[in-house]
Legacy VTK file of the C-alpha trace (Angstrom):
# vtk DataFile Version 3.0
C-alpha trace
ASCII
DATASET POLYDATA
POINTS 108 float
-0.005 -0.384 0.234
1.041 3.170 -0.532
1.375 5.802 2.114
0.123 9.673 1.631
1.560 12.981 2.870
0.029 14.178 5.894
-0.258 18.371 5.456
-2.126 17.899 2.855
-5.955 18.127 3.248
-7.879 14.838 1.952
-9.162 16.601 -0.935
-5.551 17.783 -2.138
-4.583 14.012 -1.539
-7.154 12.771 -3.847
-6.375 15.355 -6.177
-2.806 14.196 -6.365
-3.705 10.605 -6.410
-5.816 10.856 -9.107
-3.571 13.224 -11.227
-0.573 11.432 -10.421
-2.621 8.339 -11.810
-3.583 9.840 -14.943
-7.079 9.848 -14.474
-9.524 12.615 -15.029
-12.271 13.495 -12.832
-14.700 11.650 -15.283
-12.717 8.732 -15.106
-12.613 8.534 -11.147
-16.134 9.347 -10.674
-17.167 6.340 -13.270
-14.836 3.970 -11.314
-16.032 4.538 -8.036
-19.985 5.244 -9.255
-20.305 8.779 -8.096
-21.831 12.235 -9.585
-18.711 13.930 -11.008
-19.779 17.086 -9.121
-19.829 15.422 -5.814
-16.181 14.342 -6.653
-15.181 17.694 -7.513
-16.649 19.192 -4.224
-14.625 16.513 -2.363
-11.498 17.543 -4.093
-12.207 20.984 -3.233
-12.842 20.287 0.601
-16.460 21.575 0.179
-17.920 18.000 0.980
-16.885 15.401 2.952
-16.973 11.624 1.548
-19.115 8.772 2.971
-17.041 5.574 4.269
-18.320 3.918 1.479
-16.216 6.665 -1.034
-13.659 6.521 1.207
-12.987 2.616 0.835
-13.810 3.041 -2.937
-10.876 5.544 -3.100
-8.581 3.607 -1.080
-9.133 0.271 -3.467
-8.917 2.695 -6.540
-5.737 4.085 -5.748
-4.372 1.307 -3.516
-3.900 3.428 -0.379
-4.412 2.441 3.339
-7.940 2.781 4.070
-7.229 3.813 7.687
-4.918 6.337 6.671
-7.480 8.034 4.680
-10.011 7.652 7.700
-7.136 9.796 9.940
-6.596 12.236 7.192
-10.540 13.471 6.938
-11.116 13.347 10.662
-7.463 15.234 11.026
-8.878 17.865 8.642
-12.342 18.215 10.464
-10.576 18.707 13.932
-7.896 21.498 12.468
-10.746 23.141 10.550
-12.514 23.260 13.899
-9.503 24.763 15.490
-8.845 27.493 13.247
-12.464 28.047 12.853
-12.892 28.732 16.845
-9.132 30.214 17.098
-8.399 27.707 19.698
-4.818 27.092 20.693
-3.474 23.700 19.690
-2.817 22.752 22.992
-6.708 21.826 23.045
-4.995 18.249 21.226
-3.816 17.112 24.341
-7.074 18.273 26.462
-8.996 16.171 23.401
-6.664 13.165 23.511
-6.883 12.732 27.297
-10.634 12.676 27.154
-10.487 10.034 24.232
-8.576 7.803 26.773
-10.938 8.441 29.589
-14.146 7.952 27.343
-12.546 4.730 26.182
-12.274 3.372 29.741
-15.877 4.432 30.570
-17.447 2.751 27.329
-15.192 -0.173 27.700
-16.716 -0.521 31.063
-20.241 -1.093 30.368
LINES 1 109
108 0 1 2 3 4 5 6 7 8 9 10 11 12 13 14 15 16 17 18 19 20 21 22 23 24 25 26 27 28 29 30 31 32 33 34 35 36 37 38 39 40 41 42 43 44 45 46 47 48 49 50 51 52 53 54 55 56 57 58 59 60 61 62 63 64 65 66 67 68 69 70 71 72 73 74 75 76 77 78 79 80 81 82 83 84 85 86 87 88 89 90 91 92 93 94 95 96 97 98 99 100 101 102 103 104 105 106 107
């Protein structure tokens, strides 16, 4: 499996993978069975892909699906931090909360 550069947005990664493969938007949209306008919006980070679309993209470009899912989630977190003008230290707080919530939910 290929790995992707982590500082790009998901849409930028998708465009890079598509162009590197020599595919047009039309070709990729046909291969993963989605509307070409939706694919273009995903590339421009105007829409988020579904889990099914992420899986299809991973299969098409032979990229690890977990890496793509991490990329989408990190985009959401990064944009939210920017939108709220929050300090990056919030990530440590979030990490601690995730650890706590895992223990609480696993105890049920």
